C-alpha positions, 0 to 999 in steps of 0.5 A: 656846868651844873648837873641839871645843865648836863642832863639838858645837854644829854636830853637835847642829844636824845636821851632823857635820863630823868624820865625813866625814874619819874615813870618808875614812880608810877609803877611802885606798887606793881614792882613791890608785888613782884618779889619773893622773901629771897630778895635781899634788896629792892630793884635799883641796885647795881646787882640784884641779891637773891638768897637761896634756901638751900635747906629746901633742896638735896641737890639744887641745880639752877636752870636759866633761859633767855628769850625775846618777843620778836616782831610781836612788838611791832603789832603792839605798836600798830595798836599802841597797846603794850600792856600784854607784852610783858606777860609774853616775855615772862611767860615764855621764859617761865614755860621754857624752864618749867619743861625741865621741872624748875621753879621760876625764882627770879626774872630780869628784863632788858628794854632797848628803845630809841626814845623812852615814852609814856605809856609804852614804858609803864605798860611794858614794865607793868605787865612784866611785874604783874606776870612775875607776881602771878607766877610767884616769880621775883622781878629782881632787876632790869636794864632800860637803854635809851638809844636814839639812832640805834632803834628809831621809833621801835624797841626791843624786849628781852628777858632772862629767867632763873629757876631751880630744881632738885637734880633727881627731879629734873624732867629730861624726857629720857624716860619716854618709851613707846606707849607713853601718851601725849597731852596737848595743852591749848594755846590761845594764839600765836604766843611769841612765834611766827609774827614775821610770816603772819605779818607778811600775810595779814598786813602785806598780802591782805592789806589789813590793818591792826584795827580791821575787824573780821567775821572770821575772827568772831568780831575781833580785830587782827591786832587783837587776835595777834596780841593774845598774851603767851599763856604760862603753864607753870601752875599745872606743871608745878602741881603735876610735879608735886603730885608725882604723876610721872610727867616724864617729858614736856615740850614748850611749843614755840618757833619750830612748832610740833615738828621741831620742838618735840624731838628736843626732849625725846630719847633715842629710839622713839617717835611721836605720832600726833593725831590731827583728829585729837589735836586742839582746834587751832584758834581762828587766827591760824586758819586766817593766816594759813588760808590767806597765805596759802601755807602748806600745812607741814609748814604751818605746823613748823612755823606756828604752834597751831593751837598747842602751847605745850605737850606733856608725855606720861604713861597711860596710867597717869593720863586721867590724873594729868588731864584733871591737873590741867583742867583744874588749873584752867587749861583746856587739855586732851590726849593728842598722840602717842609715842611709838618705836622709831628714830626720833621723828614727829608725824602728824597724821 
């Protein structure tokens, strides 16, 4: 039996091993742009090779993280729009390691899907490549697993990020003390968390469709508001580190919101008090979900980021410099709270 005949039998079983290769050809330029000089081989090998220049670091520490996009993928499927999903997974992962001061070096993706199809594949992978290129991060490789019978018409997307930081420059939060100031960097929407509750409220209880346009969303459709891509805050973090402004702690506000993510970086003996009056005004999509779902404010600030994508902790003398860096990189930022003596709890009042 010829190789072609064997491939046809596999195709009849639900797996087209030639389709991914064909679709990848359309992404050649994007994939080529998502690279760094340290990459020794192009995408396609059994393993990606990345040579770290150890002369740049006194005591290099690798920092890694893995995450997924969650049920935001279902919203993308409702609209048939997948071009921002790649940005979501890359930017979420980069933010997760940037809070420790790590520069993103290389990224790997995993796409598990019931049946590979176009343009979903090109849009997702193209977004990943573009997001990596924008952040100066190499797309080192990935895996596309076509598994009929496992995913049905759905798919899953997972990303792994690897970065590096000098040991003496790791941001741990241990230097945070009473008197430190909290600075909020605004989000543009749900980013990649809270979609199970959002979908229940908007699509099940309210019976909205993904393309339903609402005045409450300033004329945007529900799907458009939910698909706003996760913001990457690394450019501002990078500049703050380079300018040595005493960025003593960073919290990426993901699932768990302000209540659960902020304590992850607090040292013993301190609390954080956020001021509702100075916290960013949440984008309209949050108000819609909270009001229609009759969600208690405390739960809302635990499930969603509620307009805060990242929180920086700096001494009072560095507030102006920190705000200037955030704004010069295109981020809306403002003082949103303070650190007090306490037991590691978070208050919003």
